[in-house]
C-alpha positions in Angstrom: 20.3 93.4 44.9 23.1 93.9 41.8 22.9 98.6 42.5 23.3 97.4 46.6 26.6 95.4 45.9 27.9 98.0 43.5 27.4 100.7 45.7 29.2 99.4 48.3 32.4 97.7 46.1 32.2 101.3 44.6 33.5 102.1 48.2 36.1 99.6 48.9 38.5 102.1 47.5 40.6 104.7 49.1 40.7 106.8 45.9 37.1 106.3 45.0 36.5 107.3 48.9 38.9 110.5 48.2 36.9 111.2 44.9 33.8 111.3 46.9 34.8 113.7 49.8 36.4 116.1 47.0 33.8 116.2 44.6 31.7 117.4 47.8 33.5 119.4 49.4 34.2 121.3 46.1 31.2 121.0 43.8 30.8 120.5 40.2 34.2 119.2 38.8 35.9 119.0 35.9 37.2 116.0 34.7 40.6 117.7 34.0 40.6 119.4 37.4 40.3 116.0 39.3 42.9 114.6 36.8 45.4 117.4 37.7 44.4 117.8 41.2 44.8 114.1 41.8 47.7 114.1 39.5 46.0 110.6 37.6 46.0 109.6 34.0 42.5 110.1 32.5 42.3 106.4 31.7 42.4 105.1 35.6 40.6 108.4 36.6 37.4 107.5 34.0 37.1 104.4 35.2 36.9 105.5 39.0 34.7 108.1 38.0 32.2 105.6 36.5 32.3 103.1 39.0 30.6 105.4 41.7 28.7 107.2 38.7 27.0 103.3 38.0 27.0 102.9 42.5 24.2 105.8 42.1 27.1 108.8 44.0 27.7 110.7 40.8 26.1 112.5 38.5 27.9 113.4 34.8 27.1 116.9 32.4 28.8 116.8 29.8 28.7 120.9 28.2 30.7 120.4 24.7 34.0 118.9 25.3 34.1 119.3 28.9 33.2 116.8 31.6 31.9 117.7 34.8 31.0 115.2 37.9 28.8 116.2 40.9 27.2 114.2 43.8 23.8 113.3 42.4 20.9 114.7 44.0 17.9 113.3 45.5 20.6 110.8 47.1 18.9 107.8 49.0 19.5 107.6 52.7 22.1 105.0 52.5 24.4 106.5 50.2 23.7 110.1 52.1 24.4 108.5 54.8 27.5 107.2 53.2 28.7 110.2 52.3 28.3 111.6 55.6 30.1 108.9 57.3 33.2 109.9 54.6 33.0 113.6 54.9 33.7 112.9 59.1 36.7 110.9 57.7 40.2 112.4 58.2 41.2 112.6 55.0 44.1 114.6 53.5 42.3 116.1 50.4 44.9 117.1 47.1 44.1 121.4 46.6 41.3 121.7 43.7 44.2 123.0 40.5 41.8 124.3 38.3 43.2 123.7 34.6 40.0 124.1 32.1 39.7 127.0 29.8 36.3 127.8 31.0 34.3 128.1 34.3 30.9 127.0 34.9 
């Protein structure tokens, strides 16, 4: 029950919904690219990403000093349905602003 409530709660925030759509659209994203694209301070962004990770939506991949987020796979049916619905929403996303020194 706890993970269900975390999942539902994670979706109750416009920024987190935008982050999910952004990452699903653009694929693997470095935290620094997300900061620049969303024009958000690192601490606030990290909190949103942590909530989405704990809710089972995101996977974190650390490579040296870089941290990359992707949509976790496989996703259960509930999370897949949530992502599918989010992708149908008419949400204006920021443009991906690459700022990392290296690409992965």
